[in-house]
C-alpha positions as CSV (number, residue, x, y, z in Angstrom):
1,M,-4.0,-10.8,11.1
2,L,-1.7,-12.4,12.9
3,D,-0.5,-16.0,11.9
4,T,-1.6,-19.1,14.6
5,N,2.7,-19.4,14.1
6,L,2.8,-16.0,15.9
7,L,-0.2,-17.2,18.5
8,L,1.5,-19.6,19.9
9,D,5.5,-18.1,19.8
10,F,3.1,-15.8,22.2
11,L,2.2,-18.7,24.3
12,S,5.1,-19.2,24.8
13,I,7.4,-16.6,25.6
14,Q,4.3,-15.1,28.6
15,A,5.8,-19.5,29.1
16,K,9.1,-19.3,29.3
17,E,9.4,-15.6,31.4
18,D,6.4,-17.2,34.1
19,K,9.2,-19.8,34.6
20,G,12.6,-17.4,33.7
21,Q,13.5,-19.4,30.9
22,R,15.6,-18.0,28.2
23,L,14.4,-17.4,25.0
24,T,15.4,-19.2,22.2
25,D,16.7,-16.8,19.4
26,S,13.0,-17.2,17.3
27,L,11.3,-16.5,20.1
28,R,13.5,-12.7,21.0
29,R,12.3,-12.1,17.3
30,S,8.6,-12.3,18.5
31,K,8.6,-10.9,21.7
32,A,9.1,-7.4,20.8
33,L,5.8,-8.1,18.8
34,K,4.1,-9.8,21.1
35,D,4.9,-6.7,24.0
36,K,2.4,-4.4,20.9
37,Y,-0.3,-7.0,20.8
38,V,-1.0,-6.7,24.6
39,K,-0.6,-3.3,25.2
40,K,-3.3,-3.1,21.8
41,A,-0.4,-1.0,20.2
42,F,-1.8,-1.7,16.7
43,T,-6.3,-3.3,15.7
44,S,-5.3,-6.6,15.5
45,H,-8.0,-7.9,13.4
46,A,-9.4,-12.1,13.6
47,S,-11.7,-13.9,12.9
48,D,-13.8,-17.2,14.3
49,W,-10.7,-19.0,11.7
50,N,-8.1,-18.2,13.3
51,L,-9.4,-19.1,17.2
52,L,-10.6,-22.9,15.4
53,E,-7.5,-22.8,14.6
54,F,-5.6,-22.0,17.3
55,R,-7.6,-23.9,19.9
56,D,-7.2,-27.0,17.7
57,V,-3.1,-26.7,18.1
58,V,-2.9,-25.3,21.2
59,E,-5.8,-28.5,21.9
60,K,-3.1,-30.9,20.0
61,L,0.0,-29.2,21.7
62,T,-2.0,-30.0,25.6
63,E,-2.6,-33.0,24.3
64,E,0.6,-34.5,23.2
65,K,2.4,-32.7,26.6
66,K,-0.4,-35.7,28.2
67,L,0.6,-38.1,26.3
68,I,4.9,-36.8,27.2
69,D,4.0,-37.0,31.1
70,Y,2.8,-40.1,31.0
71,G,5.8,-41.8,28.9
72,Y,3.6,-42.2,26.3
73,N,6.3,-41.4,22.4
74,V,5.4,-40.3,19.2
75,S,4.9,-43.2,17.8
76,E,2.2,-44.5,20.5
77,F,0.2,-41.5,20.3
78,S,-2.8,-42.1,18.7
79,E,-2.6,-45.1,21.2
80,G,-2.5,-42.5,23.8
81,R,-5.1,-40.8,23.0
82,K,-7.8,-43.2,23.4
83,E,-6.6,-44.0,26.7
84,L,-6.0,-41.0,28.2
85,P,-8.0,-38.5,26.6
86,L,-7.9,-34.8,28.2
87,T,-10.1,-34.3,30.2
88,E,-13.3,-31.7,31.0
89,E,-10.6,-29.4,33.0
90,E,-8.1,-29.3,30.5
91,L,-10.2,-28.8,28.1
92,A,-11.7,-25.9,29.6
93,K,-7.8,-24.7,29.6
94,V,-7.1,-24.8,26.8
95,Q,-10.4,-22.5,26.0
96,A,-9.4,-19.9,28.5
97,I,-5.8,-19.9,27.0
98,V,-7.1,-19.0,24.3
99,K,-10.0,-16.2,24.7
100,E,-7.3,-14.8,26.9
101,L,-5.0,-14.3,24.1
102,C,-7.3,-13.4,21.6
103,S,-9.1,-11.8,23.8
104,F,-6.2,-8.4,22.4
105,S,-8.0,-8.6,18.4
106,V,-10.9,-7.4,17.2
107,V,-13.1,-10.7,15.6
108,A,-14.3,-10.4,13.5
109,T,-15.5,-12.9,10.7
110,K,-17.4,-12.5,7.4
111,E,-18.3,-14.7,4.3
112,I,-16.4,-16.4,2.0
113,D,-16.7,-18.2,-1.1
114,L,-15.9,-21.4,-1.0
115,A,-15.3,-22.0,-5.3
116,S,-12.9,-19.6,-3.8
117,L,-11.1,-21.4,-1.3
118,H,-10.8,-24.0,-3.2
119,R,-9.3,-22.3,-5.8
120,I,-6.3,-20.9,-3.0
121,C,-6.3,-24.4,-1.5
122,A,-4.9,-25.8,-5.3
123,L,-2.7,-23.0,-5.2
124,G,-0.7,-25.1,-2.7
125,F,-2.1,-22.7,0.2
126,S,-3.4,-25.0,2.9
127,T,-7.1,-24.9,4.5
128,F,-5.9,-23.2,7.3
129,D,-3.9,-20.1,5.6
130,A,-6.7,-19.9,2.5
131,L,-8.8,-19.6,5.5
132,L,-7.3,-16.8,7.2
133,L,-5.3,-14.9,4.3
134,M,-9.4,-14.4,2.5
135,Q,-10.6,-13.0,6.1
136,A,-8.0,-11.1,6.6
137,H,-8.2,-9.5,2.9
138,R,-12.4,-9.5,3.7
139,I,-12.1,-7.3,7.0
140,D,-12.5,-4.4,6.9
141,D,-9.3,-2.1,8.2
142,C,-7.7,-5.0,7.7
143,K,-4.7,-4.1,5.9
144,Y,-2.0,-7.0,6.9
145,F,-1.3,-10.5,7.7
146,V,1.7,-10.7,10.1
147,T,3.6,-14.3,9.4
148,R,6.8,-16.1,10.0
149,D,6.2,-19.2,7.9
150,K,8.0,-17.2,4.8
151,R,6.7,-20.5,2.0
152,L,3.1,-18.7,2.9
153,I,4.6,-14.5,2.5
154,S,6.4,-16.5,-0.6
155,G,3.6,-18.3,-1.9
156,F,1.9,-15.1,-1.8
157,K,3.8,-12.6,-3.4
158,K,4.2,-15.1,-6.8
159,K,0.8,-16.6,-6.4
160,L,-1.8,-14.1,-4.5
161,V,-1.2,-11.3,-4.4
162,G,-3.5,-10.1,-7.8
163,I,-5.8,-12.4,-6.6
164,L,-6.2,-10.9,-2.6
165,P,-5.4,-7.0,-3.3
166,S,-6.9,-5.8,-0.1
167,I,-4.0,-6.4,2.1
168,R,0.0,-7.5,2.5
169,V,1.7,-10.4,4.0
170,L,4.7,-9.1,6.7
171,N,6.8,-11.2,9.0
172,P,7.1,-9.9,12.4
173,A,9.8,-7.7,11.1
174,E,9.0,-6.1,8.8
175,A,5.6,-5.1,11.0
176,M,7.6,-4.0,13.6
177,A,9.1,-1.0,10.9
178,L,5.6,-0.3,10.5
179,L,5.1,0.3,14.0
180,K,7.9,1.9,14.8
181,A,7.4,4.5,11.8
182,P,6.3,7.4,11.5
183,R,2.3,7.9,11.1
184,N,0.8,9.9,8.5
185,P,-1.6,12.5,9.4
């Protein structure tokens, strides 16, 4: 399962490539994984929670770009959202972006235990991080959760390995190393 930050990287990489712009170091590190993802070189699992979080973030970024384009500064965003909401066309474009990028994943959503979600959040994990980690743990054949969030990786190793034992949390370089390793028969 890929974290939302990587899906956003993939979106940014595509936008920069379409415009012929140079990739930042961070995006260059995510590009090899993106290339494997769109070629379906590995099975990427996702849940509806992934799609919902990704859609929310893409919508917010689209909204903020629109506000900046219309001359609003960050301190004026709250008022700008009321005066200049996204149009139906803009919202449809957000949904199309999410649908296209997530079409490379196998989407399955599992029931989660609310008490377990509360326990994981109480350990310092955000609600969406906890939801996504729990989904990765519960989805059949999902063995890895890939993120570039160093705090999430560290927190998982310190606090959740015993609670969610069926998955490993990896950074993109570790995921690429696994993809390059010879497969066991």
